[in-house]
C-alpha positions as a printed Julia matrix, in Angstrom:
276×3 Matrix{Float64}:
   0.01   0.23   -0.16
   2.58   2.48    0.72
   4.67   1.55   -2.48
   1.09   2.16   -4.13
   1.1    5.85   -2.67
   4.19   6.61   -3.64
   3.86   5.69   -7.02
   0.82   7.82   -7.16
   2.16  10.81   -5.47
   5.36  10.6    -8.14
   2.7   10.22  -10.69
   0.9   13.41   -9.59
   3.82  15.55   -8.94
   5.02  15.05  -12.68
   1.43  15.26  -13.86
   1.07  18.75  -11.83
   4.44  19.68  -12.48
   4.02  18.95  -16.41
   1.07  21.11  -16.49
   2.39  24.2   -14.79
   5.6   23.79  -17.04
   2.9   23.92  -20.02
   0.94  27.24  -18.57
   4.32  28.78  -18.35
   5.42  27.89  -22.03
   2.11  29.23  -23.48
   2.93  32.87  -21.62
   4.0   35.24  -23.75
   6.04  38.54  -22.45
   3.22  40.68  -23.31
   0.51  38.3   -21.22
   3.48  38.27  -18.62
   3.59  41.85  -17.98
  -0.08  42.67  -18.46
  -0.73  40.08  -15.55
   2.23  41.66  -13.76
   0.67  45.68  -13.88
  -2.89  44.03  -13.22
  -1.85  42.87   -9.69
   0.4   46.25   -9.22
  -2.15  48.81  -10.0
  -5.94  47.51  -11.13
  -6.84  44.97   -8.48
 -10.22  46.06   -7.27
 -12.52  48.34   -8.83
 -11.08  50.93   -6.23
  -9.34  51.18   -3.2
  -7.65  53.04   -0.25
  -4.86  53.13    2.02
  -2.98  54.78    4.56
   0.97  55.63    3.56
   3.99  56.07    5.83
   7.28  57.38    3.98
  10.17  57.54    5.49
  13.24  59.12    3.2
  16.75  58.57    4.65
  19.52  60.63    3.15
  23.53  58.87    2.65
  24.26  60.32    6.43
  21.58  58.71    7.98
  18.94  61.21    8.05
  15.5   61.02    8.19
  12.32  63.07    6.45
   8.73  61.38    7.12
   5.85  62.21    5.15
   2.21  60.53    5.98
  -0.8   60.5     3.47
  -3.71  58.61    2.02
  -4.52  57.05   -1.37
  -7.38  56.71   -3.33
  -7.69  54.6    -6.26
 -10.58  54.09   -8.87
 -10.34  52.5   -12.15
 -12.53  53.78  -14.96
 -14.22  50.85  -16.81
 -14.44  47.25  -16.04
 -10.87  46.52  -17.64
  -7.4   47.65  -17.1
  -7.67  51.18  -18.72
  -8.13  54.5   -17.52
  -7.64  55.14  -13.78
  -7.71  58.22  -11.03
  -5.57  58.54   -8.14
  -5.93  61.19   -5.34
  -3.15  61.63   -2.7
  -4.05  63.68    0.29
  -0.93  64.46    2.93
  -1.65  64.53    6.28
   2.08  64.97    7.88
   4.45  67.01    8.37
   3.1   70.23    8.75
   4.83  72.0     5.83
   2.87  69.31    3.11
   0.02  69.03    5.14
  -3.17  69.43    2.97
  -1.37  68.96   -0.27
  -2.78  67.14   -2.62
  -1.3   65.08   -5.77
  -3.95  64.26   -8.27
  -3.65  61.8   -11.18
  -5.81  60.9   -14.27
  -4.37  58.16  -15.96
  -5.16  57.26  -19.93
  -4.42  53.84  -21.19
  -4.54  55.33  -24.73
  -0.49  55.78  -25.31
  -1.47  59.1   -27.71
  -2.87  60.84  -24.36
  -0.63  62.12  -21.81
  -1.76  61.29  -18.06
  -3.06  64.45  -16.46
  -1.77  65.25  -13.17
  -2.34  68.01  -10.96
  -0.61  69.42   -7.68
  -2.1   71.53   -4.95
   0.3   73.6    -2.49
  -2.36  74.68    0.24
   1.09  77.32    1.37
   0.38  79.03   -1.65
  -3.36  78.3    -2.49
  -1.55  77.25   -6.03
  -3.34  74.47   -8.22
  -0.24  73.21  -10.45
  -0.03  71.26  -13.35
   2.7   68.91  -13.56
   3.49  68.55  -17.28
   4.32  64.96  -18.95
   8.16  66.04  -19.08
   7.9   66.04  -15.13
   6.55  62.53  -14.36
  10.06  61.28  -14.04
  11.29  63.87  -11.42
  10.85  63.48   -7.42
   7.41  62.36   -5.98
   7.49  65.16   -3.04
  11.44  65.15   -2.37
  11.16  61.24   -1.85
  13.38  58.6    -4.07
   9.63  57.45   -5.63
   8.87  59.6    -8.89
   5.21  60.64   -9.96
   4.94  58.18  -12.55
   6.1   55.63   -9.74
   2.56  56.33   -8.21
   0.36  55.62  -11.07
   2.59  53.35  -13.07
   4.38  53.43  -16.48
   2.05  52.53  -19.64
   3.24  49.3   -20.82
   2.91  50.67  -24.35
   6.18  53.11  -23.6
   8.14  49.74  -23.77
   9.48  46.55  -25.61
   9.1   44.07  -23.47
  11.75  40.75  -23.59
  11.69  37.76  -21.42
  15.35  38.02  -20.24
  15.44  35.17  -17.64
  13.18  32.78  -16.02
  14.26  31.4   -12.69
  12.27  28.59  -10.19
  10.39  31.55   -9.05
  10.27  34.71  -11.22
  10.28  35.66  -14.93
  12.97  38.79  -15.38
  11.39  41.08  -18.44
  14.03  43.42  -19.68
  11.89  46.72  -20.74
  13.18  49.29  -23.14
  11.71  52.62  -23.61
  10.42  52.73  -27.3
  11.27  56.88  -26.74
  14.69  56.88  -24.89
  14.97  60.64  -25.22
  11.9   61.1   -23.17
  13.13  59.03  -20.28
  16.42  59.08  -17.6
  17.2   55.12  -18.18
  18.27  53.2   -20.98
  15.81  49.64  -19.66
  14.8   48.2   -16.25
  14.6   44.62  -15.27
  11.3   43.72  -13.61
  11.39  40.16  -11.69
   7.69  38.94  -11.62
   6.93  36.3    -8.72
   5.83  33.27  -10.75
   3.21  32.63   -8.07
   1.39  36.05   -8.21
   2.49  37.61  -10.95
   2.93  40.6    -8.57
   6.63  42.54   -9.79
   8.9   42.16   -6.88
  12.01  43.89   -8.02
  12.61  46.92  -10.64
  16.34  47.35  -11.76
  17.27  50.84  -13.67
  20.51  50.61  -15.78
  21.71  53.69  -17.29
  23.26  54.32  -20.68
  26.37  52.63  -19.75
  24.81  49.52  -18.3
  25.01  50.3   -14.87
  22.73  49.9   -12.32
  21.63  53.29  -10.51
  18.27  52.46   -9.05
  16.1   49.81   -7.31
  12.19  49.33   -6.55
  11.55  46.58   -4.53
   8.69  44.81   -3.1
   9.48  43.85    0.65
   6.56  42.49    2.04
   3.31  41.17    0.61
   0.32  39.79    2.14
  -3.13  38.65    1.14
  -6.16  41.42    1.86
  -9.66  39.4     2.35
 -12.89  41.7     0.88
 -15.44  41.34   -0.95
 -15.89  41.33   -4.66
 -20.03  41.87   -5.02
 -21.31  38.86   -2.81
 -18.06  37.03   -3.06
 -15.17  36.59   -0.54
 -11.94  37.0    -2.47
  -8.37  37.88   -1.85
  -6.1   40.51   -3.28
  -2.12  40.11   -2.75
  -1.02  43.34   -1.87
   2.51  44.87   -1.51
   2.28  46.5     1.96
   6.46  47.54    2.25
   8.2   49.07   -0.83
  11.57  50.69   -0.81
  13.37  52.61   -3.16
  17.22  53.03   -3.42
  19.23  55.56   -5.26
  22.41  54.38   -5.25
  23.92  57.54   -6.97
  22.83  59.42   -3.72
  22.67  56.71   -1.28
  19.27  58.13   -0.56
  16.43  55.39    0.55
  12.58  55.71    0.72
  10.25  53.05    2.16
   6.94  53.4     1.99
   4.68  51.22    4.45
   1.04  50.55    3.61
  -2.11  50.21    6.12
  -5.57  50.38    6.46
  -5.76  49.03    3.25
  -9.33  48.66    1.69
 -10.66  47.22   -1.45
 -14.34  47.73   -3.08
 -15.23  50.95   -1.13
 -17.84  52.12   -3.61
 -15.32  55.75   -4.37
 -17.36  58.38   -6.67
 -16.12  59.79   -9.79
 -16.65  62.8    -8.64
 -14.26  62.74   -5.66
 -11.14  62.94   -8.36
 -11.91  66.16  -10.06
 -10.31  69.64   -9.65
 -13.03  70.56   -7.19
 -11.88  68.21   -4.7
  -8.33  69.69   -4.57
  -8.93  72.98   -2.55
 -11.51  70.76   -0.01
 -10.63  67.17    0.33
 -13.39  64.81    0.75
 -14.36  62.77    4.02
 -12.8   59.66    2.48
  -9.1   61.23    1.91
  -8.9   62.94    4.88
  -9.6   59.93    7.3
């Protein structure tokens, strides 16, 4: 009986391994990056979280930022989105708002606004500024809402036991500061786990890492669902020695955010959902 069970176990292992190998072999690089983009930015119809940001310079000096971020998908596919970021701390950025209307159409630039309460000024962030520092951190404005997949060519550079490693090269290199970047994508969840940016000399100069990923249980209609979610991410600027860590808490999905919350009228008077 023991021998029969052992042989059955081996047979099942071979069969299951073969199925997974076949599924993996059938995935194109475009399918892999599409799945990864969905996991990073599009899970659930909308979402909210509180973020604690710690910026540490080369000398070990720290600056803190605390903000709430709201996100809503437009439509049922991974297309347009809206983001609303409301700053709580420290006092010099309190009540500042960053808002994004992300467009899936590559011919249409994303719309980005920044409200500066100290000046009572609404500033449009130009397309050329999307790869500049997000409120003095090592994250960039584009990191918050994501980069359009159509802006790069994607090549499956390596496959390990746990990761797909995809090399991404910009189609318009004159518009960005990197020559290419590699993304390590989990084979299990398709969550992007690490991004490595290289300059024209092939030197690694910047990394973004998903340090901690946890399952968040919620509802999608009447159905119980689980969303793997990054709860801690870390950016390292290898040139300056600066790092920025973002820790996410109070994460909620499918909370029924209204589209009108993501309009210019709410830049100066934030909705309750953003302040709580």
